[in-house]
N, C-alpha and C positions, 0 to 999 in steps of 0.2 A: 503494500499499500504506500501511497504518497500522504504523509502526516504533516499538517500544519500546525506548529505549536505557537501560539502567542505567548509571550514571557518566557522563551526557552531557553534563555541565558540566565534565568533565575535558579534557585536552588533545587526545586521538584522539576522544573523544565529540564534542567542539564542532566539530571539522572534519567528522566523519562526519554529523552533524545538517545542516550547511551543503549538503553534497554531497547529501543525500537531499531536502531541500527545494528544491535547484535542479532535481532531476528530476521533481518534483511529488509525492513522497510526503507523507506527514502523519507528524509525530514527535511522540512524548511522551518527555520525559526524566524519569527518576526519579533524584534525587541527594540526598545528604545535606550536601553541600558541605563535607566534612571536608577534602578536598583539592582539589575542583573550584571553579570560579569562575563566577559569572553573566557576568563579563567574555568568556568563552569561547562565549557564546550570542548569535548575532546573527540578525537577520531577513533573509530573502532574498525579494527581490521583493515586499516588503510582507508576507511570511508568516512566522511565527516558531513555533517549538516550542512545545508545551504543557509547563510545568515542574511537575513535583510534588515538593516537598520531603519526603523520607521517609528511612528508613533499611531497606533491602531485607531485611538481616538480622534485624530486629525487627518489622517489619510485614508479616508473610507474607500475612495476609488482603487488605490493601490492594494489595500486589504482585500477587496472584492475580488481583483484578480487572482490573488494568492489562493482564496478560498476556493474560487473557480477551478483552478487547476490541481486541488487537492482531493483526496478521497475521504478524509476525515480531519477535524479540528479538535485539538485541545487547547481550550481557551484559559490560560493560566495566567495572563498578564493582568496585575492589579496592584493597587497600593497596599503593601503589607507592613505589619509590625506595629505594635501598640504605640510606640513613641511616634513614629511617622503619622499614624491616624490621628493621634491627640493633637500634635503639633501642626499639621498641614490639612485640615478637614476639607478645605475646598479642593485641593488636589486629589483627596482621597474619592471625593464624591464623582469629580469629573473624570478621573481615570477610569473608575469601576463602573460608572453608568454609562458614559459615551463609548467608551472602547467596547464594551459588551453588546451594545445596541448595534454597533457596526458588524461585529462578528455574527450575531443571532440573524439579523437580516439577510446578510449574505449567505450564510448557510442554509436558510430557508428559501431563498431564491434558487440556489442551485442545488438543492436536496442532498446536502452533505451531512454526514454523521458528526454531531457535534457533542462534546463534553465541557460543561461550563464548572470550574472550579469554584465553589462556595466554601462556607467557614462554619465551625461550630458556634461562631459569635452571633448567627441568627436566631439562636436559641434565646438569646439575650438574658433577662433576669430570671428566668425560670429557675426554680429550685427543685426540679425533678431528679429523683435517685439516678435515672439514666434518661438520655434523650432519644427519642424515636423519630423517624422521618415525618411522622404524621402528626406530631405534637403541636399544640397551639404556641405561639411564639409572643414573648412579652419584652419589647423593646424599651429601653430607657428613654427620658426625656430629651428634646432637641437642645436643651441648654447644655448638655455635656456633649462635646464633640466625638468622645470615644464611641457614642452610638452611631456616628456618620458612616463607618465601615460596615457595621451590622445591616444598617437600612440600605446601604447600597447594593451590598451582595444578595440582600433579600429581593431587593427590585430586579435584580439580574435574573433570579429564580422565576419570578412572576413572569419576566418578559419571554424567558425561554418556554414556559409552560403554555403561556398564551399562544406562542407561535406553533407549539407542539399540537395544542388543541384546534387551532383555527386554520393553520397552513401545513399540518403534517410534517413539522419539522422533526427529524430524528435526532432529538436532544436527551441528555442524560445530564443531571446535577450531581456533584459529588461533594460533601461537606467533610473537610479536613479537620480532624482534632489533633492540633499540635504535632505536625509533622516535623520529624528532626533527624539529624543525622551528619555525615561528612559534608563539607562545603557550605554548610548554612553559616551566615553571618549572624554575629550578635549586635551589629551595628543598629539595628532598628527596635531593639529591645528583646530579642529571641532569648529565652531565658538558659536553655542548655548550652549553647555555644558561650554565653556571657560566663556562666559558672565553670565550666570546663577550663577556659582561657585563664580565668582569675585563680583556680586551683592549681593549674600548672605553674603559676608564677609566685604561689604562696601568697597570694593577696587575698584580702577579704572578699567574700562572696556577699553580693548586695542582695538582700531579700526584700521586696516592696510589699509595704504592709506588715502584718504580723506573721505571714508565713503559713498561715492555717489554710490559705486557699488551696485546693486540690484540682490537680489536672491528669490527663493520661497522655503519654508519649507514645508516638508510633514511628518506627525506623522508616525512612524514606524508601528503602529497599522494598518493605511491605507495601507500601502506599502504591508505588509504581506496579508492583505485582498485580495489585487489585485493579487499577486503571487498564492493564492490558487484558484482564479478565472480563472487564465490562465491555472492553471495545470488541472482543470477540463474541460477545453474547446479546443478539437483538433483543432479548428480554428485558434488557435494562432500558430501552427506548421510553421515554416519557414518565422516567422514574426518579426519585431521589435516593441516594445511598450515603449514610455516614460511613467514613473511613477512618478508623483510629484503633487505638489498644483499649483493652478494657481494664489495664492495672491502674489504679488509682493511687496518687502519690500527693501529699502536701508539698508546697514548694520549700517549706523547712525541711522536710524530709530528703527532697531531691538535693538540696544543698549539702546535707550531711553525707547522702550516699556519694556525691561527686566527690567529696573530700576524702571520703574512706576508699572509695575504688581508685582514685589517683594517688592516695598515700599522701595526700597534702598537708602542709602545716597551716592552711589557711583557717581564718575564723569567719563567722557569719556576722553581717552588719545588717542590722534592720532600718530600712529606710521608709518613713511616712509617705503615704501616697501624695499627701500634699507638697512634699518636696520632690518627689521623683516626678510626678506629673502636674497636676494643677488642683485648685481647690474645687470640692466637689466630685472628684474622680471616682468612678463606680467600677468596682470589680464584681465577678461571680465567685462564690465560694466553693462551688463544685461543678465540675464540667467532665461527665462520663458518657459515652456514647454507648447505644445499642447497637450492635453490628450483626444482628441475627438476620436481617433483610439481605445483606450482602453475603453472608456465610451460606445462607440456603439457597442463594441464586447460583454463585460461582464457587462454593465450597473453600472460601477464603477464611484465613485466620492469621493474625500475626506471628511470625517465626522469630524475630529477633527481640532480645530482652532489653530492657533499660540499661542493664549493665553493659550490654554490648552496644547500645547507642554511645554510652559515655565513652566507651574504649575507641569505638571508631572516630568519633568527633576529636578526641585528643589524639589519635594516630594522624589525623588529617593536619591538625595544628603544628604537629611535630615536624611535617614535611615543609613548611614555610621557612 
């Protein structure tokens, strides 16, 4: 197949590109390199992805031609990271909504298979034990910019579903729950690479809030494997899937685990949300996905432990 990946120079996009090249597919990457990097793009068996530097939100006609000449599209381009989202809400909304609208319209026009990358953020302030794809969603107030990301990605989902129901778009939505692994940057607030980098230098690990908030972390290798399984299964069309681990851990426990795994002399420093972000910042105490829908359709489950994730992230940092 010929696959177009928007945001293919990003963390997940780079790993997905490698996996597609390994199985013999042709890959085209569209990226403006605002948060992605050419360091994430590697040749496989002498073959490399074609890279088109462009802004999909502003170059709709150029994007339209790329989609026309592709068999399937993975739309991964987005504003990512809590720090970027909080500090640049206008950029977040414009990037996520305008770019996605261009992708969805072109994919529908040319009847292309489409995957939209969404996020666990769309579950918002719900306090469910586990989040299922058909749950009601509770988004916070527009006074807090951190919700701009969740709302923009949720609008992407509604837009895809509207085109699926009204125009037969062969689209699928995937909601990522804290995808982590080698080559992920901590620049935009990603917690695992931040903790690992600090521990390797015996510096304090900065935990925002009291550290009692809990998350599940899934290795990027497992996430990419799920995407390929869904790509090869047409029963995923018109559906939403959570992709993530079901191992729940508090951020405080994560910091201690990183220190232990890396045999670091680091301490833990607790930073109030008001100092880390802004007044009135809201965070979710618990976020654990139900992945039963994905498991039942393609027989998928995570194969890499959190300890393996920490080891892989550290190994990547040592290469630099």
